[in-house]
N, C-alpha and C positions, 0 to 999 in steps of 0.2 A: 504493500500500499504504500502511496506516495503521501510524503509528511504534509500535515495540514499546510497550506498555503494560498493566501489570495490578497492582492493590491490593490483591487478595484471591485465594481461591482460587474463588468463585463468581459473581465479575462476569459479566454477558453477554458470553458467547466470541464475540468479533467476526471472529478472524483466528486460524487454528490450522494450526501444520505437522505433516504426517504422512508415514510412508514404508512403502512395502511392504515386507513380508516376501520375502528373498531367495532363491535357489535352495540356498545353502549352509545345512547344518546343522552343530553342534558335537556332538563323541562325549560323553556323559554317562557314560561310565565307562571303566574301563581303568586301565594302569599311570600312562598319562599326564596325569589328571584333576589339574586345578591343586587346592591346599589349600583355597583361597577356595571353589570349587566344591562340595568335598567337605563343607564345612562347612555351604554353604548347603542340600545335599541333605538335611540333618538336619532342616531346617527347614521345607523347600518340599518341593512335588510338581514333579519333573522327568522329563518324557517325552517321547520323539521326536514331532513335529509334521510335517503336510504343508503344505509353503510355500503350494500353491497353495489350499488349504483356509483358510489364514490369509488369505490376500488377498481371497478372496471375503468373509469375514466383516469384514475391514475396509472392504471397498467398502458393507457394510451400514450401517458406522458413519459413512463419509464421505458418504452418501444422506441420512440421517438428520441430521447436523450441518448439510448444506448445505439441506435442508427446514425449519430453524430459523435460518437467516439467517447460520450462518456460513460465512466464506471458507475454504476448505481449501487449503493449498499443498503439493502433494507434492515433497520432497525427493529427489533424485538417489540412487541405489543407491550401497550401499558394498558392493562386492562382498568375498567371504571374511567379513564379519561376519555372525554366526548370531544376532544379535538386532536387527539394523539396524532393524526395524519398531518398537524403542522409545526414537523420538527424544525423551522425556520427559527422558533422563537427559543428554541432550549439550547444554543449554542451559536456562536460567531467564530470567523476567523479572520484575522487582523495582521497583515503581514504573513510572520511565521508562528502566530500565536493563535492557539485554540482557546476560546474565552467561553467558559460554562457560565451560562446566564444565570440570573437570581429571578424566577419565575414569581409574578404578581399573585396569581390566584393559586392557593391551596390545594386546590383539587388538580390541578396540572404537573405538582413538583415532582410525582413518580415518573414522567415523562422522560427524565434526563437519567434516570437508571439504566436505558439503553445505551448511554454513551461509554459505558466502563470501559468496554474494550478497545474504543476509539482513543479514550484517554491514556490507557497502557500503553499503546504503542508511540502517542504523540511526542516527541521530545519537547514541547514548549506548552504547558497548561498554565491558565489562569481561571483560579474560584474567587471570584469577588467577595469581600468582606461585609459589604453594606448595600442597603436598598435595594430596589429592584431595575431589572432591565431586563429587555427581550427581544429577540432578533429580530423581530418585525419593525423595531424601531432603529436600526441600525445599519448605517451606510456608508461606503468607505469613497471618499472624494479627494485625490490628491493628498495634502498633508494634512486633510481632516479627518475625523469621525464622525459623522453626522449622527445625531440620536435624538428622534422624536419624543417629546415629552407629553405623552398621552396617558391614557389610564393605569399603562402597564408599567412605564418607565417613571423613577423618580428621580429629583435632583442630588440624592444621595447614591442612587447607582451610578450616575455620570460620573460623580466625584472619584467613586470608586473603579470605575474603569480607566478613568485618564493615571488614577495611581499605578495601576495593574500594567497599563501600558510604557509607563515610565520605569517602573521595576526591570521590565523586559527588554528596556532599550530602545522602544518603539517612538520615533519621533513624529508624532501625530499630535494635533489639536482635536479633543472630544468639544464637538460644537454642539450646544442643545439648539434643537429646532422646536420652538414653543406652537403653541395651536391657539386659535383665535375662539375655539367653541371647546366644551366639555363633551366628552363621551367618544372622544376618537380612541379606536382598538389601538391601530397601529400606524408609523408612519408609511409603511411601503401598500396601505390601501389608498394614498392621498399625493405620495410623490415618490416617483421610482426613477433611478437613473438607469437608463437603457443603453447609452453607448457613449463614448468619450464626450464629455460636457454638454451630452443630450438628456433631458428628462421631461418625464409625464408630470403633469401637476393640476390637481383639483385648487383652485385659487381660493374658493370659498371659505376654507378652514384655517388659511393662515393671515396674522396681522400683517399690516402693510410694511415694516421693517423686514419680515421674513421673506414677503415677496419681492422686496427691492433685493435682500441679498442672493435670493436664487436668480433673479434675471441678470446679476452682473456675472453669476459663473455659469450658466446654463442656457443653451439654447432651449427654450421651455415648449412644449406641445400641451395645449391644454385639456384637459378632463373633464367633462361638463358634470353639473350635480347628477345626472340621470346615470350616465357611467360610471360616476364614484359610487353610487349605491348598487351598481352591477360589479362591481370591485375589479373594473375595467383597466385602472392602473396597476394592478398588481401581476405585473408580467412578469417575464423570467429571460434575462439577456444570458447566451450561452457561448458567447465569442462578441469581439469587438464590433461587427456588424449584423449580426444574427440575435434576433428575439422572438421568444414564443409567448403568443396573447392566446387569449381565451376566442373559440369561436365567438361569433356575432361583435367583436371588436372592430367592425369594419370602418368607422371614421379614425380610430387610432391608429389601424393597419394602414391607411391610407398616407397617414400624415408620417408616420415610420418609413414607409416604401419612399415618398417623394424626398426623404433625406438619405435615399441609399441605403437603406438599412433592410436586410432581408427579414421577411414575417413568416414564421410558422404558426400554424394553429393546433388548437387540441380542443374538444369538446370539456369543456370543465362546468357546464351548467348545473350538475348535481353538487358539486364542491362547492361552490360559491352561494349555496343557501345559506350557511354561515360567512361572516364576512372574512374571507381569505380567498385565495386563488393559486396561481403558479409559483409566485416567491413562497408563499407560505408553506407548500408543500414538499419544498425543497430545502436542503441545508447543505450549499458549497463547502466542502474540505479541501479541494484543490484547484484553483484556476492558474492558468498558465500566464 
């Protein structure tokens, strides 16, 4: 196995971890719904999904990734975890460092147990010691690590990540990305880097100063409110000029194509019944 390595969001994807959806699904309404989930339901679409249908769509993505030369490692099941098929959140790679996330939701924390065999083989691993931070909020951009400050990631988690990078000799600035509304699940549902200095953005959820920063650093492709609800911003770059999008993202696909980016599509309509899509179901471990 290649050692964990990633310096960007779009380097050629050589090794990626995935995990099939389990049979357990979480109640989305009723008196016991957690306040965080209640806030997230105000900004995202949440409906029940068929685990078997999700697994079939994951198989289509796995076949596509393997056909493009990516090694796909399937993680062990996490019984009782309703979004175990979103391993993006449980860890992330920054340069030569595999960072184990600190999940905000207690019911998701067993998902990280399946990383034990990867951790044992990785030469550089960081376990953060404070706060919360999830991989769906983390993106690499030149000398920065952009981290969304939504419902699942805290300022203390950002501080702990900066300390870990310094300890491991990584010269990157961890840059918080604030939102203008509550209830944001993860940054990658509203902003995703798709190619060198090119990104998708759902402008509605960001304050003016953050939009100004994005505009200075990226060629921005706008995502509409309806497209964001369909999680169409949550795409997966597998090479500097190749991006996988969910079938039905026709307008976004046309914008990418117009910029010379190869667009591949898979049907992820069952996966996106809860707010997550292609990026969420993949944990890149090595990008060339």
